C-alpha positions, 0 to 999 in steps of 0.5 A: 301640700306643695301645690297649695303653698305655691301661689303664696310663694309666687305672690311673695316673690312678685311683691315689690321690695322695700327698695322698689317701693322707695324708688317708686315713691321718689319717681312719683314725688319728682313727677309731681314736683315737675307738674307743680312747676309746670302749673306755676308757670302756666298760671303766671303766663295766664295772668300776664297774658290776660292782663290781670297780672299788672292789676294784682301787682299794683294792688299788692304793692299798694298794701302792707307787705306784712299782710301779704306775707302773713296771708301767704304764711297762713296758706303755706302752713295750712297746705303743708299740714293738710298734705302731711297729715291727711290720708285723703289723696284729693285733700293732698292734691287740693293742698298742693294746688292751693299752695302752687296758686298762692305762690303764683300770686305772691310772685306776681309783683316781683315778676312784674318788676322784672318784666318791666325793668330787668328784661331777661332776668326771669329767664336767667333766674329760672335757668340758674334756679334749675341748675342749682336745684339739679346740682343740689339734688345730685349731691344728695343722691350721690353722697346719700348723706343724711342732711336732717341735721340741717333742720334746726339750722333752717328753723332758726335761719327762717325765724331770723329771716322773717324778723329781718323782713318784718323789720325792713317793712316796719322801719324801712330797712334796706336788706340789700343783695347780701341778704338775697345771697344769704337767702339763696344759701338758705334755700340751697340748704332747704333743698338738701334737707328736703331731698334727704327727707325724700330719700330717707324719711318720708312715708311712701304714701306722702309723695304729694306732701314731699313734692309740696315741700320740694316745690316750696324750696325751689320757689324760695330759691327762684325768688331770691335768685330773681331778686339778685338779677333784678338788683344787678340790672339797676 
């Protein structure tokens, strides 16, 4: 009897614990985030080296920014829905890849302006963004605090930011540096919220969706840090 039950006992002992499974999920999430950032960088380098970036920048700057923003929001919403809701790994990867591509295209006009009128701003903003992300991630990991309470604040803050952006486009309002600083703080709060969710709440088979969520927050932080560097060079 003891011999027949021994294989089951060994298998149970070798089964990964909940802590091990969570650690594997976190590693996979941040590996995918790193790959998403590399893919974003590679797309931007390819667009600028091929000479396509100036054409895209001129086209996007010559159209209504509300249309561009609206299209981007639709792509973001669809990518997030697919990545979170689909059990198919190919669908989740397609959502992440589509989101990275959409972000790369959206960034082209801002990077074009920075490259031509604020030399060094892109590199400086990239360094500040990575340091900020690393610091905020370290806070979430070190304190183990549940930052899910930031969710409602982020939803209201995001809605207010969208209304202000729409008003600036429709009525020619200048949001200025203070708005960019506020959005940097907003992106920082989003990183804390997302990291807390990765540590505590995300299902362990949704590491692709988790990396998409983190990438969105990192991209938002980079966008407004870069805007601050560009405005400081004017």
